[in-house]
N, C-alpha and C positions, 0 to 999 in steps of 0.2 A: 370648222367653227370652233370658237372657244367654248369650253364647258365651264360654267359657273354654278356654284352650289350655294344656296342659302339653307344653313342648318339652323333651325328653330325660326319658324315663320308666324310668330305672335305679331303683337303690335309694331314692334321695331322691324322684325323680319319684313312685314308688309311695306314698311317705308323703304327699305333697301329695294324690294322688288319694284315699288312704284318708280324709283329713280332709274333702275336698271332697264326695264322695259322701254325707256325713252331713248335708249342708244340706238343710233341709226346704223347698225350693222347685225347681221344675223348672228344669233347666240344660242347655244343650247342652255337652256335656265333649268336647273335641277332644285327641287324643293324638298327638303327633308324634314319631317317633325313626327314625333310619336303620336301627336294628338290629331285624331281624325278631324275635329273641329278646325284646328289650324290648317289642314290641308284643304277642307271645303272652302274655308274663307279665302285661300289663296286662289283656288280655282274659280271662285265668284268673282273676285276681284279681276283676274285676268280675262274672263268672260265679257266683262264691261268695256274692254279696250279692244277696239277692232283695228284690223289691217297691221297687225304685229308682225315684225319679221322673224320672230323667234320661234324655236320649239321648246316646248315645256315638258318636263318629267317630274313625277311626284313619287315620293319615296316615303312610306309610313312604316314604323318600326324598324326596318333594317335598308341598308343599300346592299343589294346582292351581288352586282356585278362590279368589276374592278375598272372604274372610270378614271381618266387622266384629267383632272381639273386644272385650268389655269388659275382660277381663284376659289377659294372657299370662304364663306363668311360665316362665323359662328355667333348667332344672335340669340342664342338661348338664355335662359335664366342663369344667375351666377352659380346656383347649385349643381347645375348639370354641365357647364360649360367645359371643366376639364375632362369629364368623362366622354363627352360628345367628340371632343378633339382627339382624344386618344383612341376612340373607336373609329374615326375617320383615318387615323394614321395607319390603322390595321387594315381597312377595307379599300381605300383609294390612294391615288397619288395626287399632289397638287404642287404648283409652283410658288403661289403666293397665298396669303392668309390673313384675314381681318378679324380680329377678336373683339367682341363687345365688352363694355365695362359693364358692371364691376367684374374684374377678373376672376375673382374667386372668393369664397367667404372665410378664408382661413390662409395663413402662411403655409400651414402643412400641406394645404390641398392647391398650392398654388401651381401654376403651370412650370414644369421642368424644361429648361432650355435644352437639355442634353438629348432629348428624344425627337427634337425638330431636325429635319433635315438642312435647313438654312435659315438660321435665326435672323438674318438679315432681311428675310422677305416675309416677316410676321410683323404686323402692326397692331395697334389697340386704338379703338376709335374714340379718341379725346380730341375733336377736330377743332378746338378754337384757335389753335396756332396756325390752321390753315384757312381762316376766314378772312376776307379783305377788312372786315372791321378791325380785327386785332392786328393785322399787319399794319394798318395805318396806327393803331394805338402805339405799337412797338416804336415806330419812328419818331414818336413825341417823348419817349422816355430817355431821361438822362442816365449817364453812367453812374454806378453806385447802387446800393441798396435801396429797395422800394418797400413800401407798406400797402397791401391790398386788402380791401375789405369787401365781401360779397354779402349782400344782405337780400332776403327773400322771405315770402310767406310759405312756410311748410313745403320747401322745395326739395328736400331730400339730401341732406349733407351727407350721410353714409353712402348713397347711391350716386350723387352727382358731384361730390367734393373732388373727386379725382380730376374733373375737368378743369377745375381752378388751380390744383397742385400742379398738373400738367402746364397750364398757361403761364402761371409765375415762373417755373422752371425754364420755359422757353423765353420768355420776356427778359430774364435776368441772366440766364445761362448758369444758373445755381443748381444745386441738388438739395433735396430735402434733409434735414438733419434730424429733426424730431418733432412730434406733437407736443406742445408744452402742456396743454390742458384742455379739459372739456368742462363747460360750465352749463349744468342744467339746473333747473328750478327744483326738480325731485324726480324720482326714478319713473313717475307716471307720464313724463314727457317722451317716453319711447311709445310711439304710436305704430299701429298696423297700417301699412300702405294700401294703395288701390289693388295690389295683388295680395291675395290672402296669405298669411303665415310669413310675410316679410315685413320688417321693421325699420323705423327711422327715428330721428331726434328732432326735438325743438330745443334750441340752445346756441351756445358758441363754442367753435372749435378753433384753437390758436395754433399756428405751425410755424417753425423757424427753419431758415434755409443757410446754405454754407457760407454766404458772404454777408449775412446780416439782414437780409430781406425777411419779412413776416407776412403771414397771410392769416386773416380772420374769416371764418366761415359762420354766418349767422342766420339761424332760422327763427323768425319773429312772428308770432300770430297777429300782431297788430299792424304788420307791414303787407297789407293785403293787395295793394294795386300796383307794385312795382317789384322789379327784381334787378337790383343795382350793383354796380362794381365801382368802387373808388380805388384809385391808385395814387399814392402820394409819393412823389419823388423829393429830393433835397431841395428842389425850387419850384415844383409845380404840384397842381391838384387836378386830376383827370376824373371825371365822373361820367360813367356810361349807364344809361338805361337800356338794359338789354331787351326789354319789351318792345320798345320804340326804335332802338338804334340811336337814339340821339346822345351825342358826345359833348360835354362842356369842359372847356379847358381854362383853368382859373376862373371859374363861374362865368365864362363867357361862351357862346355857341361855337362849335368848332365844326361838326359835320353830322350827317346821319347815314349810317350804314348797317342795315340789319342782320341780326343773327340769322345764319342759313338753317333751314330745315333738313333733316337727314334725307327726305325724298328729293331735295333739290340738290344736295351735295353729291348724293350717290352716283348721278349720272357722269359727272366728270371724273370723279374719283375712280370709278370702275373703269372707265375708258382709258385712263391714264395708266392704271396698273396692267390691264391685259395687253394693251398696244405698245406701251413703252417701259414697262417695268418701273414705273415712277410712282412715288407716293410720299406725301409729306406729313402723314400721320406720325405718331411717336412709336418707334421700335418697341417690340416687346421687352428686350433686354433692358432697355431704359426705364420703361414703365414699371417693371418689377421693383425697382429700388424704392419708389415712392409708395407702390401699392402695398408691399409687405410692411413698412413702417406704419402706414396709416391703418391698415386693417389690424394689425397686432394691437395697436392702441385702442381701437373700438372694441375689440373682442375683452380686452382687459376692463374698459369702462362697463359694457354690458353685463359681465359677469359679477362686477360688484354691485351693480345696481339690482341685479335680480338673484344675488346670491346662488349663482351657478358656477361650474367649472368647465363650461365648453371650450373647445378648442376652435370653434367657429362662430360667426355671427349671422343671423338669418336676414341678410340684405341681399338685394339684386339690382 
């Protein structure tokens, strides 16, 4: 049977687990977390699901035995992701790897490709490029640069902006050039997120890409009931309400196709990887280009607003 490891079984790790247990083939599912509470929650979740085909193994603090994994999923917080991946490289072997975003809190602490056995089998989970909704959107986009604007209420630009950076690079086949500017009302719009000691921003972030496309990320407290994406091409305007999945094309209804939850995506995602070695997520080597540029700019802005000289930013 395939061995699968979920390293970091907090809220997101549980969503992976929820999808993986639906796979209709026997698996050895390993759960690793240094938090006893996380292990307890995973056990409790599994106990509520009956007639499962899988075997489950729990590792707190350490993984003692040398296990050969088909797939490892590193779904910890950003501040520990690199440390956990390096630890796993020393303790186990694996064929494929999925890394959660945000990849790291600094460029200096970013994941080094040189220590990976096969960098073409390591992906980062920015999945909008794999979703039916955005595959349909891509077919509507003309050649040439586009302008994309993402607007929502306190949606976590620092944490979730990478989803839309990845999306626009996929839609346009461009690469990120630079972050032009971040517009905040004042330094106090840095707020503590639901996870203690992690922060994000209210404001606008504007980015530029290699063939002229532009991306604006907007977190607006007055924008409370929607999370929207607008794409302007040379000839058309596409409006996407991500909460409902409703798509308007030049102000006329086009179709509805909802954003998929991680628990729904994980089933087919993991099946395709373990059985066929197939995955349409972004390769780590590609993701690192945009990650490093974006994180470096955020660190500079954070330091200026807080009069610090940190080499990292406390986001996850």
